[in-house]
Each structure stands twice: as C-alpha cells, then as structure tokens.
N, C-alpha and C positions, 0 to 999 in steps of 0.2 A: 544200557539206563535209554534205548533207542523209544522206548515206549513213553518217557515224560517228553514235558514242553520244554521250549528254551527257557523261561520262567521257571520253571518246577527246578530242571538242573540247575540253572545259574543258585536258587535258594539252598542245593542240596551241597554245592559246592561250599557256600557261604558258612554254612553247619558243619560240614563235616572235614575241610581243607579251608579255612578261611585267609588260609595267608597267600591264597594263589588267586587272590580274588582281584587283589594289584597287576597281577600275572598278566588275568583276561581283561581288564582296561587295558592294559598296555597292548596285546593282541589287536584291543577293538581300534585303540586309537593310531596303529600302525597299519591295519586293515581301511582308515579311513581315510588317512592318506594317499595312499594306495588304490582307491575307490574301489576297493571292496575285491581287489585281485588276491593271488596268492602271498601271502606273508611267509616269509622266513624267521627260524632261531636264533638270527644271529642280531635281526633288528629289534625283534623284542625284548632282547636282552639289553640291547644299545636307549630304547629305551625306559625301560627300566630307572637302567643308569641315568639317564637325563632327571628320571622322575627321582630320583636318590632314596628309591625302596631297596631295602635292606636284604628281603629275599630274594636272593637270583637262583633260580632252579638252572638247571647241567639241563635239562631238557624238557620238554611239554606231552611229555608221553600223558602225563597225569589226564590235562585238559581233553587228549584223543580219546582216553577212556571212560570219561563223563559222558562224552558225547559232543565237546562245547568246541574241537578241533575235528578237520579232518583232515588228513595225512596226506599228502601228494608226492609219491616218489619217496626215494633214499638215497642219502649224502652218499659219496663213495670217493676213494682216495684220489681220482681224477678230477674232482673238482665239480663234481656236479650238485646241487645243495637240495637238502630237502626243504618242501616248503609245506603250507599248514593254508586251509582254506576256512573261513567263521563260515557258521548258517548267517539268516536272516540278521545282517547288521543293524536295521533299525530293532528288532526286536529283543534283540541283545542290549541293547543299549536302552532300552527300555527297563527290559528286566535290573540293570546293573543300578537304575536310578531307582527302583521301588527298593533296592537293598536300602537305602537312605532314609526308608521311613520303615525301616520296621524296628521295631521297639529292643533296645538293648539293654541288658543289667550284666551286673559282674559279680563277682566271688572272691573273697580273698582267700590267696593262696601262699603255704609259707615257702620263704627263703630259706636255706638251710646254711647255716652258718657251720655245719658240722656233721657232714655224710658218710662219713668214712667208719661208720659203726658195722659189720654187717649183722644181717637179721632184720634188715627193714631200717630205713630212717626212724629215729629217735622221735617221736612224735611230742616229746616233753617242749615245751615253751621257751625250756635253759640252751636246746638245743636250734633255735628259730632266730634266723639272725634278723628278720623283716615281712614285712605281708605286703604281697602284691596282688592289686585291682586287676584279675585277670578276666576276662570277657566269654559268658556264657556258655559262647560258642566254638569257645574252646575249652573252658574246664566246663565238661556237663554237670548237671546235676545226680547226685545219687554215687559218685565216686568221689573218693581224695586223690590231691595231685599235691605236688610239690615241684618247685623251682632248683636248678642246680645248672652251677656255669661250665662249657666246656672248655678244656683245653689242649689245645691238637686239632689236626685236620683231618683224624682219621677216618671222619665221617660226613666229610665238605660234598663227595657225589649225591650222597641225602639231603644237602640244602643246612649240614650242622659244621659251621666252622669257628674256630678256635675264636675265643670269646664269648658265642653267642650264649645267652641263657635259653633253657631249654626244659619249657613245659613237660611233665613226666606223670601220670598217671599211677599212684601206688598198688599196685599188687604182688604177691611172690611165684606168678609163672608168668607165663608168657607163650604164644607159639608159633610155631618155624616161622622167621621170616620178617617177626619185627625188629623194630628197634630196641633195646634192652639197655636200663644201666644196669650194670651186673657189677658182682661184689664177688673178688676175689681174695684170696691171699697176698696179691701183689696189689691190691688197691682196688676201687673205682673204673668201672669203666664203661663209658657208651660202645656199642655194636649192634651187628645182626646177629642174630640168633639165626645158626644154621646147626644141620646134621650132613654129616659128610656121608659117602658110599658106605664106609663099615660100621655107618647107625651111631657113633661119636657123635658127641656135640661142639661146635664148634663159634667160636666167635668171631666173626667176618668184621674186616674193617668195609669202609667206603670210599677209597679216598685214591688222589690223583698222584698221591705221593706214595711209592714203592717200597718205603721202609715202614711200613703201617703192614703187620703182616698177618694172619688170622693166626686165633690165640684155639687150639688145638685142647680139648681137655680129657686128659687120661684118665681122671678123675673127677667125675660130671660133678661126685658128693660136694666138691670145693666151690661149686658155684651158687650163689645165693642172686638171686634177682630180687631188685627192689623197686623195679616199676616198669613198666613202660611207655616208649617217646612218643611223644604227640608231638613237639615239632620244636622248633626255635621259638622264642617268645623276648623280643626283639628288644632296645631300647630302653636297656637296664642296667645300671650301673652297679655290679655284683664282683663277688671274692669269691665264691664256691669254685672250683675245680672236678673234673672227670674226665682221665685224660680218651 
C-alpha cells in the first residue's frame, strides 16, 4: 500500500480493521515517549494494557502490511528484539485526530440465543436474544451479520479469546485462510478454513494452547459454513457460545 498517503492508510485501517486503531494510537504514544526512535512490540502491548484496551494483538504484522509500521530486524532466542519504526509522527497524529471528525453510524445486529441449528442461523425473531448497535465500519451495508460468543481459546492467536463476542458476516461459503463459523455434527466451532496437502479440508485452530488440534474433515459434506468471522466485538454481556 506504499502508493497511499499516511492519512489514506489510516482511513483504510479504520474502515477495514477498526479494532487496530487503538493499537496504532498506542504505537504513536510509545514513539512520542521515545522521541520517535524504534519501538518494540512488547512496549506497545504494555501501553494497550495501561489503556485497558481489550483487543491485544499477538504481533504487529497487520500494521506493517498496511504500511503504517516498518519492521527493523527480527527477534531471536538469543535475546535480540525486533523493533518497529513509524512514518512521520506529526502526520500520523493528525490522521488519527481526523478520524474523530468522521461521521459515524450504526446498524442493529442480531445476537443469537440459539445458533445450534445447521443450515445457517435461523433468522426469525424467535431465535434472537437481542439486537446490538454495531458501527457500520465493522458491519458494512449490503451484508447480513450476526453476533456469537466464543467459548474457549482455540483462536486466541487471532485475537479471539474465550468470552469475546464475535461479529460474523452471514454466508454459506468462505475462502481458504478465512476464519469461519462452522457447523459440524459435534456442534458449532470457530476455526480457520484450510486445505491439507492431499486436498482435504481442515479446520485449523490458531492457539497458544496445544490441546486444540486441527479438525480434518474426512467427509467434507458434513461441514456447513454459517458465516465468515469479521473479528471480536467487545464489551457485550452475552451468553451464546461457539467452541
């Protein structure tokens, strides 16, 4: 995304990955404290904890990919730490301040009391626990969305921890590499859709905990996709679970 200005990159991030804006603000805060010198991911993580931000990414690769951070070196087991450089700090601060002036709107998204029926979520009101107002930067117009709560840490490396309420775009198909809500005979699960070397479908956990194992689908016809995960949606007190 090198062709975009810093301001346009920040706008892109706010629309496509709005949960990362607070991460970028934390990077900026750390950089200002160090005089614009190199920052470390662990410093950003501590800054986010101090700010009581609930979205705590395991790495800063997304900001590097968008072009808002430049990685310097690599971390090693010998104690060498990877650092990051921000672009022009003054322009970045101006771009983040400008986001506060952008008009915002919300849309009502259903929170399902029962997501256990395969074939797709039942869209009737009788199966909806409540409606939640969600920013349209997350729930983009033209698509159907719903909310479900994660139970377990099988996707904690992707920022989805047990208890997080997850925003899902309702669709019955997905691309390899996308995170999906999948309906199996054993129940509902959130995993990453992958394909093994022999061509079969695998539902991959992305977790720090080794007890979560890949789910190899020997009978792919048993898989029904109920949606593509957009990301965690925080600060909701809900009870629906997916393992």
